[in-house]
N, C-alpha and C positions, 0 to 999 in steps of 0.2 A: 563091059565095065572097065573104066580107065585105071591105070596103075595108081597106087598110093605110096606114101612114104612112112617109114617107121618113126615112132615118137622120139627115140633117143638119138640115133645115128643117121636118121634120114636116108635110110637104104630104100631103094625103089622096090616095092613089092608088086610084082607083075601078076596079072591074072591070066587064067588059061585062055589061049587063043589070041592073046594080044602080042604085039611086037614081033610078028612073024618075020623071021630072017634077021632079027637084031638081038635075039636073046643072048647070043654069045657076047656081043659088045656090052650089053647092059649088065650081064653077070660079071664081066671083068670090071666094069665101073663099080659095081657093088663090092667086089672083093677089094678094090683099091681103097674104098671108103672104110671097110672093116680093118684093113691093114693100117690105115692111118689112126684108127681108134685104138688099135692094139699096140702098135709099135711107132707111131708117128711122133715127130719132134717139130715144134714150130715156135717162132719167136713173134712177140707182139710188143711194139714200142708204145709206151704210155707216157712218153716225154712231155713236159710242160707243166703248167700250173695245175691247181686243184681242178679235177674234172672226173667224169665217169666215162669209161670206155666199155662199150657193149661188144662182147664176143658172141657171134651167132654160128649156127650150124646150118649150112645150105643143103638143099636136096642133092642127092647123088645125081650126076657125077662130080659136082663141084666140091673141091677139097676146101676145108675150113680150119682156121687156127684152133677154134674151140673143140674140134673133133679129135685133135692130137692127144695122145696119152701124156705127153710131156710138153708143157708150155713154159717158155722163158719170157718173163716180162723184162723189157729193156728200156733204156733211155734215161736221160737226166731229168729228174722230177724236181719241181720247184714249189710243189704243194701237195697236200694229201690226195691220194688216188683211190678210186673205186673201179673195180673191174667186174662186170656182170656177165653171167651166162643165162640162157633162156630158162624160164620157169618150166616145170613139168618134166624135165628130162632127168633120167637116172644114169649117172656116169661117174667114173673115177678119173682123177687127174694127178699128175705130179707136177707141181708148179714151183718154179724157181724165181725168186725175186732178185733179178740181175740189174736193178736200176741203181743209179747213183743219185745221192741227195738224201738229206735227213728228213724224211717224211713217211707217214704211214701208207700202207697199201692194203686195201680190203678186197677180198675175192668173195663174191656172193651171187645168189640168184637175183633176178630183177626185183622180185617182191619179197624175197625171204631174207634170212640172215646168213652170215658167212664167217670167215676167219680173217684176222688182220695181222700183218707183219708190223712190228713196232718201228719207230723211226730209225733204229740202228740195226734191225734184223734184216740181213740180206741172205737168209737161209732158204732151204727147200722144204716144202710141205706136201704131204700126201692128203688129198682132198677127195671127197665124194659127195654127190648130190643124192638126196633121198627123194627128189621130186619137188621138194619145197625149200629146203635149206641146204647150205654147204656145211659139211662137217669135217673136222680135221682128224687124221689118224696119227696119234702121237703116243708117248709113254703113258699118259694119263688114261688113255682109252684102250690100252692093250693089257691082256692078262698074261700070266706067267711071270718068269723072272729073267733078269739079265745076268748071266754068269760072268765071272771075272775074265774068262777067255774072250768074251765079246767086248770087253772095254779096253781100248788102247791105253798104253802107258801115257800118263799125264793128261788123259782125256777128261777126267773129272776135276774141274777147277773150282775154286771157292765161289766164283760167280754162278756156278751151275747147281750149288747146294742151297737149299732153303735154310733160313735160320733155324738152329737147333736140330737140323736133320741128322747129324752125325752124333749119336749118343755113345756113352761108354759100352753099352750092350752090343752095339754094332761093330765094335773094334775087337779084333783078335788080340790076345795077349802079345805084347811086344811088337804090335803092327805098326805103331807110330814111332819111327826112329828119327834121330836128328836129321838124316839125309832127306827125309820127307817133309820136313818143316821149312817153310820159307823163312828168310831172315825177318826177324820182328813179327813173326806170325802169331806167336803166343803172347798175348798181352794180359794186363791185370784183369780186364773184365771177362776173360776167357778161363780164369782160374778161380774155382770155388774156394772160399776161405777154408784153410786148414787141409786142403787136399794134397799139397806138396809136403811130404814128410821127409825126414832125414834119410830114410831108407830108399827114397826115390831119387836122390841126388847122388851123382857120381862124385868121387873124390876130386876136389879142386874145381867143381863145375860152377860154383857161384863166386865170381870175382867182383872186383870193384865196379866194373862196367855193367854188371847184371843187377845192381842195386838201384832203386829208384832215388833220384836226387831229392834231398830234403831241404835244399836251399841253404845248407851250412857251408860257409866258405872254407875251402881247404886251407889250413894254416896250423901253426904251432901256437897253442894257447898257454899262457902263464897263469897259474892259479885260476884255472878255468871254472866258470859257472856253466853247467851243462844241463840241457833239458832233454828228457827221453820220453817218447810217446808210448802208448800202450802196446805197440808192436815192437818195442825195443830199438826203434830208430832214434838216433840223435837229431833232434829238430832245431836246436839252437845251441850256440856255444860262443862264449866271449871271455876275454881276459878280465879278471877281477880280483877280488880279495877273498872269495869264499874259500874257507878251509886252509888258507895259506898265511904265512907271516905271523902266526900267533906266537906269543911269548917274546915280543920285542919290547924291552923295557924303555919307558919314555919318561917316568917321573919317580924320583926317590926323595921324599921330603920328611925330615924329622922335626917333631914339635919342640918348642912352639913354632908354628909356621902357618901361613894362610896364603891364598892367592886364587886365581882363576885358571882352571886347566882347559886348554883347547886341544881337541883330539886331532891327530894327523888326518888330513882330508880323505885318505884312501882307507882308513880304518872303518870297520863296521862292527867291531866287538872289542871290549876291554876286559882284561882280567885285573881285578882290583884287590890288593891285600891291604887291609886297613886295621890298625891297632890304636886303641885308646891308651891314655896314660895310666900308670899305676898310682894307687892312693899313697899318701905319705905314711911313714911309720910313726907310731906314738912312742914317746919317751917318758922319763920321769916316773912318778908314781903310776903304776899300771901300764907298763909298755905293751905295744901290740904292733903286728906287722900290717902294712897296708895291703889292700886287695888288689889283685892284678887287673889291668884294664882289659876290656873286651877285645876280641880279635876274630877275624874271619875273612873268607874269600868271597868276593862278589863277581859273578859271571854276568857282565852287562852288555847286551846288544845295544848298539847306538845307531841313530839316524843323523846323517850329516846335514848341516854343520852342527857339531856338538862342542859346547863351551859352557862349563859350570864352575861355581866357586867351591873352594874346599878350605878346611881348617884342621890342623893337627894339634891334639891336646898336649898340655904341659903337665909334668908330674906333680902330684899333691905333696905337700910339705907339713912338717910339724909346726904347729902354732904354739910357741912356748908360753906366751902370756896366758893363753887360755888352757893350755895343756891338752889340746885336741889336735888331731891330724886331719888335713883337708883331703877331699876326694881328688883323684886324677881328672884331667880334662878330657871330655869326649873328642872324638875325631869325626868329622862329617864331610861327606862329598855329596853335594846336592844332586838329587834325582838318581843317586846310586845307593847310599845307605848311611847310617850313623852307628858307630860303636861307642859304648858308654864306658867312662872311666871307672877304675876300681875305687871302693870307698876307703877312707882313711882307717888306720889301725884303731882297734878298740882296746879298752882296758883288759889286758890279759888275753887278747885274742886277735884274729886276723879279720880285716875289713872285708866286706862282701865284694866278690869279684864282679867286674863289669860284664856286659853281654853284647852280642852282635845280632840285633833283630834283623830278619830277612836275608842273612848271609846264605850264599849258595852252599858253602861248606865251612864247617868249623873243624879244627883238628887239635890233637892233644899236645903237639909239640910247638911251643911258642916260637922257636928259632927256625921253623920250617919256611924255606924260601927267603924270608926277609933276613934272617940271621940275628945274632945278638940277643939281648934280653929286653927288647922294647915292650913297654907296658907292664913291666914287673912292679909289684908293690914295694914300698920302702921298708927297709929293715927296722925292727923295733929298737928303741933306745935302751940304756942301761936302767936298772932299778935298784939303787942302793938302799941300804936299810933305813936311811933318813935323808931328807933333802929331795930335790927334784930329780937328780940324776941327769944323765945325758939325753939330748933330744933324738927322736927317731930320724931315719934317713928319708930323703926326698924320693918319691916314686919315679920310675923311669918314664921318659916322655913317650908319646905315641909316634907312629910312623905311617906314612902313606906311600905305597909302591904301586905303580900302574904299568901294566903290560898291554900292548895293543896287537890286534890283528891288522897289519898294515897292508896285507896283500903282496908282499915282496919277499 
């Protein structure tokens, strides 16, 4: 019976009585083949465009690249590569992708499946054939754990970690220090809302360059209008008139008077003090005091341009021929308000006081802010035993005083 060859390594299997006188040489050949399979290193060029390179294992005593335990694939590749080994063999390899060129390299059996290096992967893989397919030996197929002593410093980079692989449960307390964080490594999307509390921040750790820009131009703002978002950030700022320059007097007009008032272009609010005139005093038979004119304060927001007519009332007087006293004149500021004059004095009494409908504020002291006795009713005249007596006094005129928020 003639010699045969083993399936996997193609070792010559000699039969009894054969190869007389040459057993020593053939045994040495077989040992060399076994040595190549256990400790051999070989290189195989796969340079060129997309192609399939077949690695075979020849019968002993011929040495073959595919029989080596370590195979390095070499050459400049200009297309995706496929490297095959024979079907049916069971063997282990350490394969190094030593090629240059950004293309894939697949290592497989002729008819089965295999493993592939990506276009940028120039690493080393431990592979074995189960007789049908090529399988890779890597972390995903190994059991047990990798202790920290087996991991070199800086060996685990961000590119080696799957998304969300490192959770808080996998980090020891105080394990992540500032020296372990790359510049700009912690971004907004890596921070869960409300996870950074005051107790987690070192003193003076948050400076101006740690705050997200909100698009607000750095500047000094006069009478600023400021917008703040829900997180407390200033998102808009501009110089304006909001909350500034209030109380700037721009008109002081005593009745009788009228005209058109035009607001300062920068104003967005007016404070208006408006008094109507007092009624005239009654004299002669049945004297009486005139009623005071209405007065009040109007808080008026305005939209530019603002220009409206106004009229300030004149005091009422005693009408001697009729023996009656006239009411004081109303004061009016269009689209702001109207205050009504006091009624004339009545026989033996005081005329009805005027009112200030829609005023933002009425106050008990007539001389408040404006001063004087504007809008006071006229005094009563004398009442002799016989005859008409003297006439009553004329009521005091009204007044209009305007203050603006001019933003200055």
